[in-house]
Each structure stands twice: as structure tokens, then as C-alpha cells.
N, C-alpha and C positions, 0 to 999 in steps of 0.2 A: 799743424792741422790734423786730422784723425784721417787715416785713410777711407776712404769712401768703400759701401758693399755694394757687392756685383750679383746680378739675378741674372738668368739664364733662361730666358721662354724657348718651349717648342711648337716648330711651329707657326710663328709669329703671330701668337696668340697666349690666354685673350688681352685683349688691350685696357682691361678694366686694371691688373695686374702690373702692368707696363705704368699706367699712371699713377698708381698710388705707390708705388717705389720712385717713379723716377721726383714726386712731389716731398719727397721723404731723404733726395738726394742719391739715392740709389745711383748705381752706370749700368747701364742694360752690357751685357755679352759679345764681345766682338769677335768669333773666333777668327779674324785674320790679324788680329792687334793682339790676343790672349793667350797665354799657356793652354790647356785643354784643363788643366783644374785649377786657373783661377777664376773662382765664382761662388758666393756663397747659397746661394738660391738656385735650384733647376725645379720648375715648373712646367710643366706638361698637362695635357688630360687626359690623355693613355696611362697607356701600366708603363712600369720602367724597365730594364731588363735586368735580370741578376744581377750581370755582372756592374748595374752601375750601381747597385746598392754594396756588392764587396768593395767599391772603390773608393766609399766615399769617404772624406779625410775632413776629419775634427770641425775643420771653421762652415762642413757644409751643409746643407739641409736638403732635402726631398720631399716634395708633396703630397705622397704617397705612402701609405704600409704595404708591403708585401703580403698575398694572399688575401686581397677582401674580398674577392669574387664569390666567396660562402654565402654573401648581404646583397652584394651590387650586380646579381644577374638574377633575372626573377625566378628561374627553379632552381638552380643554389636556394637564397631563400625557403622557397618552399619546401623544400629539404630537410635543410636546418631545424624548419619552425616544426615540422613534422617531428624531426629524431629531439626534438627538446621537451614535446608534445608526450610524444610515448614515454621519455626520463621521468619527466616532473610533473605530471598529468597534465589532460588536455585544458582544463578549464583555467590558468593560468596562463597557459601562453593562445588564447583565447581572443586575443585584440586583430591576430587574421584573419578576413575570412577563408572559409573552405576552399581548396585549391587541389587541382590536379594537373596533372603534367602530360600534354597529350603530342604523341600516339602511347606512351609508355602506360597513363593509367586509363585509357578508354575504357575499358569494362569497367574500371568500380567507378567511375564516373558516371556510366549508362546508369549502373546500381542505383546508385544515390541519386539519377535524374529521376528515375520509375520512381523510386519511393516517393521524395517530396512531390509529384505531382499528382500524386495517389490526393494528397490532401490539400495541396492548393500550388498554383505555378511558380516556383520562383524563377527570380531574375536571374542570368550569367553576363560574364564581361570575362573577352577573351582576350590575350594579350599574346604576341609573338615577347620571346625569352629573351632577344637581342636588340629587341630596336628600342626605340628610347620619345620621346617629344609626343605621346600620342599615335604613333605610327601601328599601323595595323592594328588596331583595336577596333572592337565591333561588340551590341551587345543585342542579347537575343532572350526569345522566351521559348520558343518551339525547338525542340534537336534536329530539326530537317532545316534550319539556318547555318548550323556549324557547320563551315568550311575553313579546313587551312593548308596552304602546304608548305608549314615549317617546322620545326618545335616550338608550340603556345603554351602555356598554362589557362586554366579557365577556374576560375573563381565565381564564387556565387558573388549578386552585383547586392549593394547596400543599396538597396527603395527606399528606407527612410532615411537620407540622409537633412542635418540641421539644414536648414533654406535660410537666405537673406533677404528681401526681397521677394522671393519666390524664385528666387534664385541657387543655386547648388554650389558650394567653394569647398577648399579644402586647405589648409595649414601646410608650407614648406618650413620645415625646422633646420635650422643649419647646426652640423654638430659638430666637433672636432675633436677627435680622440689624438691627445698630444702622445699616447703611449700605452702601447699593446700588456708590456710588462715594467712594471707594475699600472694595472687599467688605470687609466685617468682620460675623464669624460668631462667636455666645456658643451655647453647648450647656449648657443647665442639668445640676447632678451628679446631682438630684432627678425624678425623672419618676414613671410610675406603671407598673405593670403589670394588666394589665387579662386575667380570666378568663371563659371560657364560665363556665356556671353546673351542668353535665352531661358526662358524661365522653363524650369525644372515639369518634365513631364511622359511619366511613364507612357502615354498612349504612340511616345515618337521617339522609339525604341532607339531610329535612325540617324535619330536629329543629333551628332556629337557636337554643336554647339551646344546641347542643352546640360549635356551629361556628361562630357569632359570639360577638367578646371585647365587643362594644360592653353599658357598664353602662344606655344608656338602653332595650334588651331585657332582661340581665341583671337588671336590678335585680326586673322581676317576673315573674320564675322560680322555681316550686316549690321549689327548691332553694338559695336565695338565701342565707335563713338557717339553713342545717343547713354543720353540720361535715364538707367534702372533704376529710379527710387534713393534707397540709402547707400546701394551700390556704387550710384555715381558713372562719371564716363570709363571709358576701359573694363580692365576686368582683376585689377590689384589689387586691395589694401596693402598698408604695414601691419603688422603685428601691434604696434600702439595704438591703431585706431581700434583694432578690432577687442583689446581689453576694454577698453569705452562704448563699444557695442555687447559685452558682458556684463557689463557693468548695469546695464538696463533689465540683466535676466534675474531670476530668484534662484540661483543654484547656488552651491558651492565652489566657485571658481578655485580656489586652492588645491581643490580634491583631484579636480580634473587640469590643474599643469602635471601635479603629483603625478596622476595618471601618465599624462602622456611620457612625462621623463623616464616611469619604469616601465614606458614600452623602448624606447634606446635605450634604457639600460638592458633589459634583456635581450633583445635583437642581438648586440654587441656582445652578450654572454656567449650566443653560438658559435662564435670563428675564436673567441681573442683565447685558446687551448691552445690553436692551432696559428697561430701568424707568431713567426718568430719576431724575437725583441731587433728592431733599430731605432735605437733613442735617437736616430736622427735624424726621424720624419714625422712629420706629420698630416693627418687625412679631414679634410675636410665632408662629411656627405650632407647628401639633401634627403631628410627622412621625409615626406609625404606623410599626413594623418588627416581620416578622413572624421570628423564629430556627428552621430546619426540625431535624430529626433531625439532618444535619451542621453544625450549628452554622453553617450559613449567614445572614448576614443577609438579610431582603425589605424591598422598599420595599411597601406598601400603599396609602397615601394623606398627604397632605396635609392638614390643617385649617387653615383660614382661622376664626380667631374660636376657637381650641380651649374647650372647655367650661371656667365657672370653677365649676358651682354645687359644693355641698359633699354627697354624698352617705355619706359615710363619715368615720371615721379618715385612714386614706390620701390623702381629699383638702385636709380640714383639712391635714392635716402638709407636705404638701407645695405647692400651690396659695399657698398663705396667703405664704409664704415666696418663693414664685417670682415674685408679684406685688412685693412688694416688694423684690426685687433689681431685675425689673423697671427700677420706678422709681428706683432709687439708676443704672439703665445709663443713663438720660437724663441723667445729672450735669446737674443744675438747682443754680443758685449764688445768693447771698442776693438776688445784684442783681433776680432774676426774681420777685421778689415784689411788686417795684414796677411792674413793667408800666406803664401810661401816663404814669405820673410818674416813673419816669425819661428814657421815650420824650420830652415835653415837652422838653427840652433839643437835640435834634436833628431837622432840618427833613427829611433826605434819609432813604430806605430801597428798599429793593429786593426782592424777591421772595425769598423763603428753597426757591423750588421753584425745579430745573432741569434746562431737557433737553440741555444739550451734553452729557448720556454716552448719551443714548436713540441705538439705531443702527438705522438703517435704518425709520422712523418716518414715516410720513408725518404733519405735524399745521400745526393752525390758527395764526393770528397772531392775537398779541394786538394789540387797534390803538390801544387804551386801558387805561388803567390807575388803579384807586379812589383818590380822596384819600382818605386816613383823616379819619376825623370828629373827631376830636380835633384834626388839623392845623386844617381846616376851623373850627371855634368860636376857635382863635387869631386866625388871619388876619383873620378881622373883616369891615367891610363893603370896606375896602380893595379886596382881594382878588374881590369877590362873584361877578366870572362866573366862578370856577374854583372855586365851592363845590358842584358837584354834579356832576361828573364821572361818566359811567356806569363801571360796572365791567367792560364787556364791549362795543363797537361789531361791529355784523355786517362777513364781512371782503367784502362785496363793496360797497367804495366805491373810490372813482381815487385813483392812486397820488398825484395832488395835493392831494385833504383830506389824505390821511395825514399829506404833508409841511406841511402848512398848522399841521394839531391839532400835531402834534410839536414844530413852533419853538414853538407858544403855552403848551405845556403844559412844558414842558422843565426848569425849575425845579422842578416839581412832582411830577415822578415818583417811585415809590418805588425807591431806591437804598440799602439796607441788607445790609453782605456779610454772606451766610449764614455764620456758624459757619466762620469762621478758615479758608474752602478757600484762602484764597494760602497759606497754611503748608501743609495738608494735599495739595495737590496741586502745592507746588514743583516737585518735577523731574515735570511733567507734559510729557509729545515724548521722552521715551527711554525706544525699545525695545529691551525686553531679549532678543535671541534667546538661546535656554536652548540648546545642542546635544545632540543628540538620539544618546545615549551607550548607553541603557540597553538591555540583552537582553532578549528577550518574557519568558525565565524572571523575572527581576528586576520586570518591568513586570504581570505577570500575577497578581502575589502583591496587588494593591493590593483587591482584591475577592473573591479567591478562587483558588486551584490552577491553576484549569483560562483564567484571563483571557488575550488575546493580544490585541494593540490597536497598531492601527496609526497612528500619534502624528502627525496632521494638524489642518490650520486647522479652524477648527468655519466651519459654512456656517451662519452667520447666517438665523435665518428673517425674511426681508421680509414687512413688515404692509402691507396696500392701503391706500390712500389713505384719511383721515379727511371725515363729510359736514363743507361747509363753510357751515354755515349757522348757528354756535352761537352764538349770543345772549344777552348777560346771563348772568343765572345758568346759563339752563338747560344742559343736559349729553343725550347719548343716553342711551337705558334699555335695560341687557340683563339674561339673569338671569346675573349675572356666578360671586359666592359658590355654592360645591357643597357642598363639604367644610365646610358652617358649623355647626361642634361645640358653637355658644353655644346652649347649650339655655334661658337666660334673655331674650336680644332674639332672638324667633323673628321679629321687622320682617321676613319670609323676602325677598327681596331684587329679590319682581317689583314693591316699588313705590321702591327706591332705587337712586339714578342711578351708572351708572357711571364711576367715578373712570379708566380706562384708556380711556373709549371717545372722551375729547378734551381732547389735551393740548397746549394753545397756547405757539409755539414764542417762551420766552422771548429766545431766545441771536439772535435776528433784531432784536428792539425792543430789546435792548439798546445798540445801538451810537445811539452820539451819550449817556449816560447817564454824569455827570460824578461821582465821588466825592468827598463831602465830608472836609474831615481832619476834621472831629469828628461824622462816622457815624457810626450805632448797630451799635458790632459787639456778637459775641454771643461766649458765654465760649468758650474752647476746648472741642472737640466732645470731647475726651475728657480734658476736668478735672472734676475730681469733686472740691475742697480745700475747697470753701464749702459743700458738702455733704456730711455724711459717708456713708461708704459701709460696709459692714458688714464689708468686709476690706480698706481701705484701701489700693492698689495706686498708685508712682509709678508717673511717667510718664513715659517715657525716646523720647528723641530721635534715628534714625539716617539713613541716607540722605542727606546733606544735609539734613537739617532735616525730614526726615518726620519725622510723628508717629508712636508703634508705639502700638496700644491696649493697654490696661491686659491683663495675664496671666487676670486674676479679678476680677470684681465680687462680693460674695456667694460663691453658690454658682454662676456664672453663668461656665465657663473660655470663655476666648476659641482657638477652634481653625480658625480663619484670618482674617488670615495668620498662618503658622506658622513663617515663618521667611523671611531677609532677602530671598532668591531671588520669594516669592509675597509680597510685601509688594509689589515692585519690580512685577510681572507683574498685580496687582490696579489701579496709576497707569494714569491718562488710557485708554488703551485695555486692555481684560482680556484679556489673552495667558492665552488656555483652554489653549493645547499646554505653555505653561511650567509652568502649577500643577499639572499634570496628571502630568507628568513629574516635580514635587516628591513628589504623591502615590505615585506608585510607587515612587520612595526612598525614604519616608520607612516606608512599607507594608512593602517589601522589609528594611530596616535590623530594624524592632522581630519581622516574623517570621522572620531568618534570624541576629540578633544580631551585622551585621556594621554595622560603619563605616569607610565608605572612605575614606582619605586623613583619618584624625582630626588626625595629630599638626598633617598643614600646615595644617588646615581652624584648629586650637587656634591653632598661633601666627600664622597671618592672623588671627586674632580679637583676639588682645594687643595684635596691633601696633595695629590700628583703635583699638583702646581707648586706649591709650597714646595715641591722635593726636584723643582726644575723644570718639568714638564709642562706646556703649554698645553692650551684648551683648545680643541679639535671645534672647529665651528667652520657651519654652512649654511649655502644661501638656499630659499626655495625658489628654483626657476619658475619663471613665466609670469607672477606679479611687476607692475610697474616698479614699485620699490622694491626688490625681493628681500624679505624679513628674516632673519638667521630660524635657522630651524628651530633650534632650541627654545627661543626667547616666544617664536610662535606656538610650540605646543603648551607650553606653560602659558601664555594669555589666554587660551582657548578651553585651556584644563579651568584657569580663576571666572571666567564668563560662566564655562558650565556650574561652578560653584556658585 
């Protein structure tokens, strides 16, 4: 009988994760009965410490990537989107309302406020940067009503939202980033539609039940259990019900879904180059999208640890399947259940955490790596002097000392290959230069009819040097996760360590490490053959051995990479310009029903297939039965002709 997988929950939650894993035959980690490293999945609502990333073993997974604060905290998201607007053109990143970070941007906000007030008085919404679930939010028209006692953002309020039976709503889109290097993104087919519980009315800006869609607020509203026209009782729909509603409208549904997918990709591109590589991590984000009366989607915020509480039937329908599919996406295999027993046969390991791909980051150096407890037990008294190596040594030590310690422990340093990266990054070093051949009219279709973009290289934001006084397991402490939508783990981040505050440089310390012929190898990151998934997908390889992630795992649809060009552009150094050009091209084809040089491309693909390369297929996220992109575009072309 196969050994059970073990999960570990921080601060006793969330309960839904425990329920799903127990139903699948997992066992819960008991600190009193198990070794410290005897677990397969560690789930927590707050950030992990840096040491927890560096101590990862091949059979272990974490539910957060390091350094994602750049999109999950409201002020950081605003800064990153502003930076991308400056680099790539303001119209490309026009899916976020005009925003100011106060008090720093107060002068700029005042100038914008006075300019717009001369034409017509716009509405503004004020949000604390480090609070979630609608706390501290208010809407105002007159600047005299603006009052705050902490760092806030002030955004243009979207005053013309699409309404259903007179009620405002937004979409909670669940996005899983399987990897940042190479960038691999899945969006779940099921999501939530969250309604306000009172009819939308601009004459009552102080009525939060009419203007906010947060369930944590509306479930206490006086009309929560009242029947509200098409909305019904409560304040949530499933995404399936929303699709049925869209069918009754005369709009291009496919283009709407693709534009929402574009928002997800473009937002992730703002931080992807700076996130360290950690193949044993996944991240579930909650993207909040509002659709206006002209069917333009807007990004409201990105939630870190989206809430997994079950308040209604819609929650049960969506979230239980979501967690099950997320576990399948982690592709555990039978050997992962062996944990230490399998590891006993191997002498070397290396960290599953890699900072090779973090761009423009000043990071401290690991002076020593922790020797595993199990390995120390096996070695016994013969290697007594190496039994208690510290995890991290202070950085302030002489070069001579570093060299002496490196020679002393050369044979015992961690060196496990991280998740078959040799195959995943087989073609690193190749730069794909995509010619700029698209007209502004085609490029502007990516997010809306008025988009115009100067496609240029992204000026990545440099980060200040980090403090050099990192010792042992201690990390710097800051308030990191702001859109922390998990209502169960309210251990608010004030006491949690910041995973992005100090990232040791494993690249420098890996010099001199040698891989053993019997080194432990984690199964292929995209393989799921030994663990059943709800919709099994064959793994494809293309582009000289590069791995193509599965089209679909359960209801998770792969939205990036979506073709060969984006697969190439996401290898080694992320080519943002090439990715954006491909997004323009795809969105233009969906909007116009045009496929440039279709016959030539198909002939080239047939030729490649005859040489042993598989075709690169992708699905369009959003529709009930997601079609293949290539077939969809060809069908639209035939209809047009």
C-alpha cells in the first residue's frame, strides 16, 4: 500500500483545504509525532520565511512564491502598473483606473482633481493599502470628504458599471501561477460573481451595500436574504451562471474573456522578472475584475490568499473543486509519499529555491547550508564534526574563512536538482527577437478599441540593496500582504516574516558543488501520471526538448504560454516585448476573425510534426467548453468568408 501524503496547515486553517485533502487520503502533520521535514504540502495564508524556501526538500511544496508583494499590495501594484505604462505606453496598461498613492502623491492628485472638476465632477474611491475585505474603504466626490490616517490609494471610481437587475457586481477570477521561470499561468473555469445587496445609486455614496461587492460586508446587509430580481437571494453567483447571463446579451463573449485573460498576463508580467525561481511552489491569486457598461474589463486588485470560507452554495460549488484541481496541478507522485525513506539512499541535495532568474536584485550570500537531520543520524560518530552545521552564518566574515569552510564541508552541502530544470531550461541563452510588424490598429485590440502602444523594452524596476545582517532563521519584518482575503487566517501579517525581504544568493554559493550520479531527482514538474487528475492530459515536448505544460488540469486552463512564440519568450530571460506582441496578435485575430498566413503556418507545423515535434495547442479560457485557439480562429475566418 502506497504511503500517504502529509499536509501541514499554519494556524489551523483553512478548513476547506483540510477537508479536501483528508477526503483524498492525505494525513495531517502532527508536530509531536513526525520529523520536522516529514510533510509534502505546507499551506499558510501569510508569507513564508526565506529560510523555509531554502530548506525545501524535493517532495515538499509551498502554496506561495516569494516576492509577489508587487501585485498583492495596493500601492505596490499601482507603482508597478505605472512603471509598465511608462515603458510600454499608457494605453496598453489602461485596464486599471487612474490611481494616486497618498500622502506621497497628494500634490499630483490635487492637480488631477482640479483639472477634472472643471469639466465634470468625477467620483473617487479611497482604500487603505494594507487592509482587505472592504475595510476602511469609502467613496467621495468632494475633496473635503477625503480624510485618512494611514497610507492609502485614491482611484477614479468607475461610475458606470455593468448592472444586473440594478445591482453592481464584480468577478473573482482564480489564477494559479505554477511557475515564474518559465512563466506558467492557469485560470480556473469556475469563479465567483459577487454582488452588492442594494441597488446601485450614485446619490448615496456612503451606502457601502450599494457600492461594494465584498461578501464580508454584504452578508450583514439588511437585504442579503431578500430575493433581488435576477440576482436572487444572497450575493453570489457561480461563473457558470454568469456565462448563461452573457448569452442573452449581444456581445462578443470570446473577446471579453480574452481581454480578462490579457489583464491577468499583463499584470503578472510586472513582477515575473523579479520573482526568484522556486519550482516547488505554486500561487493561487484572486483577481477582482469589474466590467463597465461598455463591456470593458477593469482590474480592481489582486488578492493574496483569496478567502476559502464557505458562506453559500456558490462557495461550495466553486471552492471545493478549485482546491482539488490546485492539488492536482502540484502533480504529486507515489514516490513523494516516501519522503525521508526514499531520501536515505541519496547523499547529496541542493536547494529547490533558485535566485538565478531574479533580475536587478541585491541579495545576501549563503555562507553555509543546513545539513539534513536524517543524514547526520546515518553518519554517526565518524563525522562528528559536521553534525551541527548552522543554517545561515553572518555575512560579515572574511573571505579566507569562507574558503576554508567551503573546503571543509564540500562533500556535505545540499545538492538536489530542482524539478528537472535541466529539461525545462534546455534552450536558455537563446534570444527570440520578434519583429515589430503589427499596426497600431491591430495592437490596440488587446484591451480595447482605443489602445495604442509603443512596444519597447521594459525598464525593470531596480530594488535597493538588502540589509546584510541576516543570521540563522531571522528575516526582516514588514507588512507585506495587503489584499489578504483569507478570513480564516487572520494572523495579520504584522507578526509574519517577509519572504521578499531577504533572498540569499544561491547562485554564487553553488560554484564548486557537484551533482552525484545518484542525486535525488524530483519527478517532472508537468508530469501527473502517477497521481490521477480529473482530466488527464498528455505531456508534450517541443522546441528542442522544452516541456509544454498541460492544456488543462481539472478546470484549470493554461492561458500562458499559449503558443510557441510565448513559450520561447518565457525561457531564460523573459522577453516582455515578444509576449505583448503575441497578445496583440491573438486578440486582434479573435476580434476580427482573421488569421494571417494560415496556410503557410499550418504547412510549417505539419512539417515540424513529421520531424517529431508535437503541435502546440492552447484553449481559450472563459467559455463553457473552451475551444482550441487555432480551431476557433479558423472557424471565425470561415464564417467571415
